[in-house]
N, C-alpha and C positions, 0 to 999 in steps of 0.2 A: 292920426296913426299912420295913415298911409303914406303921408308926406314924409314922415320921419323915416320909414322903410325905404322908400325911393332915394332918399338924400343919402342913407348909409350905403345903398347898393351903388350910387354914382360915386361916392367917395371911395369904395373899394375898387371900382373899375378905374378910376383915375389913378390910384396909387398903384395898381398892377402895370398899368400902362407906362407910368413914370419909372417903374423899377425895371421894365424891359427896355426902355429907351436908354437908361443908364447902362444896363448891361452890354447893349449894342455898342455904345460909345466907348466903353473900356475895351471891348474886344476889337474894335476898330483901331484903338490906339496902340493896343498891343501889336497887332498885325504890322502897322506902320513902323513900329520900333524895331520889330524883327526884321523886317525888309531893309531898313536903314543899317541895322547891324551887319546883315549879310552882304550888302553892297559896299559899305564903307569900312567896317571893321573886320577883324580876323576871327573866325568862329572855329574852335577846336572841337571835333565830336570823337569820342572814344570808340574804337572798333573792337573786334576780337583779338587781333594780333598786333595792329599799330594804329596810331592816330592819324586821322585824315584832316588837313588843313584846308579850310574853304575861304577864298579871299575873292571878293568881288564876283561870287558866283561861279568860281572855277576851282576846281580840286587841285591842290598841290600836294605831291608826294613827300613824305617826310624824309629828311636827310639819312643818307645810308651810314650804318654804323661799320666802319671798317674792321673794327676789331673782331666782330661776330660774322662778317661776310665771308662766304664760300663761293669759289668760282664753280661754273658749270662746266663739266667735262666735254659735253658735246659742243658748246660754244667755243671752248678753247681749242678743240680739234679742228673746227671749220675755219676759225682765224688763223691758226697755224698752217693750214692748207692753203689758204688764199694768199696769206702775206707771211714770209718766214720771220719769226721773232713776235708776231703780233700775239701768238699764244702766251709767249712769256710775259708781255706787256699786261695782258688781260689777267694772268695769274699774279701779277705784281712781283715777279721774279727779275727785276731789271738788271741784276748783276749777271745774268747769262746772257744778255744781248751782245757784249764784247766777244764772247767766246762763239756765239753762232756767226754773227757778221764778220768775225776775225777769220772763221773758217771758210766762209764764202768768198772773201777777199784773196785768201791764200790760194783757193782752188781756182778762181778766175784768172789770177796772175799766172799759175802754173800752166793753165790751159792756153792762155795766150802765148806765153813764152815757147812752149813745147810745139804749138802749131806753127809759130813763126820759124823755128829751127828745122820742123819737118818739111815746111815749104822750102826753105833754103837748101837743105840737102837733097830733096827730092829734084829740084831743079838742077843742082849740080851733078846728080847721078844721070839725069837725063842729057845733059850736056856732055858729059864724058863718054856717054854710050854712042852718041851720033858721030858721024864723020865731019861735021861742019867745024872747021876752025874758028869760025867767028863767035861760036857760042862757047864761051870758056868761063862760066861764072863760078866754076870750082876753084879758079886760082886764088880766090880770095880766103879759101881754107887751107891753103898751103903755107908753109914757112918760109920765111925769107930766103930767097935764094934757090929754092926747090922747084923743080919743074917736072911735069909728067911727060914721060917719054914711053917708048916701047918695053923698057926694061921694067918700069914700075907701073904700068897702066892698070894691069889686072889687079894688082894689089890696092890701088886707089879705088878701083870699081868696087871691090868688096868693102873697102872702108866706107864709102858714100852710101852703099847700099845699107850695111849695118846701122850706120847712124841715122839714116832716114827711117829704117823700120823701129829703131829705139825710140826717136822722138815721136813717132806715131803712137806706140804702146803708151808712153808716158802721157801723151795728149789725152787718149782714150781713158787712161787711169785717172787722170785729173777730173775729166767728166763724171766718170762714177763715183769718185769720192765727194764730188759737190752734190750729186743726187743722195749719197749717204748721209752727208751733213743735214741735208734738207729733211730727210726722213727721220734723223734722230731729233731735230728740232720739233717735229710734228709729235712723235712718240712722247718726248719730254714734256710737251705742253699738255698732252692728254694724261699721262700718268701723273704728273704734278697736280693737276685738278682733281684726279681721282683720289690721290692720298690726302688731299685737303680735307675731304669730308670723312676719311676713314677714322673711325673711332678708337683712339689709343687711349687705354687707360692709364691714369697717372701712377698707380700702384703696381708699377713694374720693378719687381726687385728680386735678388736671388739671396736666400738666406741660408747659411751653412751652420750646423749646430752639431755637437756631439750627440751620439745615439748608442743605445745597447741593443745589439741585434742577436736574436736568439738563435741557436744552432740546433735545428730540428733533427732528431734521431741519434743524437750523441749519447753515447754510454756513460761516459765520464761527466759527473756533475760539475767539475771545474772547468770543462770545455762547454758547457751548455749555453754559454753566452759569449759574445765578442764585443769589443768596443770599435765604434766606427764613426762616420760623419753622415748626417742626414742633410740632403740639399734640397730646398723647396723654392720653386720658381712661381711667383705671383704675377699674373697678368690679367 
């Protein structure tokens, strides 16, 4: 009897050991399969807002949906401050780039031209004001056959001075206009990014319908009501 009990106990112990060994083997095989899948294949795990792709142990961000993408106003502002037109590129408003860069090119051309003319007329005014006959750069501004003498010297002095001052004002104005174009590009990039996240309802409509308007305080019952129009704006 005792031998039978010992045999049964040994059989149960052997069975439990074999079951534990099989469980460990299955767990080990599953772990190896998971590691192979993580290193070789692509595993997609679902998160709260977007899926995260894991490939060879590295997380890869999902592709951006440009249909629902909204620009960041602060980033658009800083990009426009650092580089003119960068804010418009960030906002994906590429059609504004020719306007901005065209304004800059026009202002730079006007600034260069007016500065050159200012220097030429300034030198001509200096030459006509001195007593040195060898300094006569003002002659290239005169018409063919015209010479400056005592009879017209004062008039040409005033002409060269006024033109010198005029081109200096235009040069300074071109510089300030260029600063204005730069400021407008920055403001446009920031406002455009802000309005892109502004919630505008699609139900924006104006409805006009006939209405009966009561006249309060009227003694005549025929004049107690009037016909009119009712305007309602939905937004």
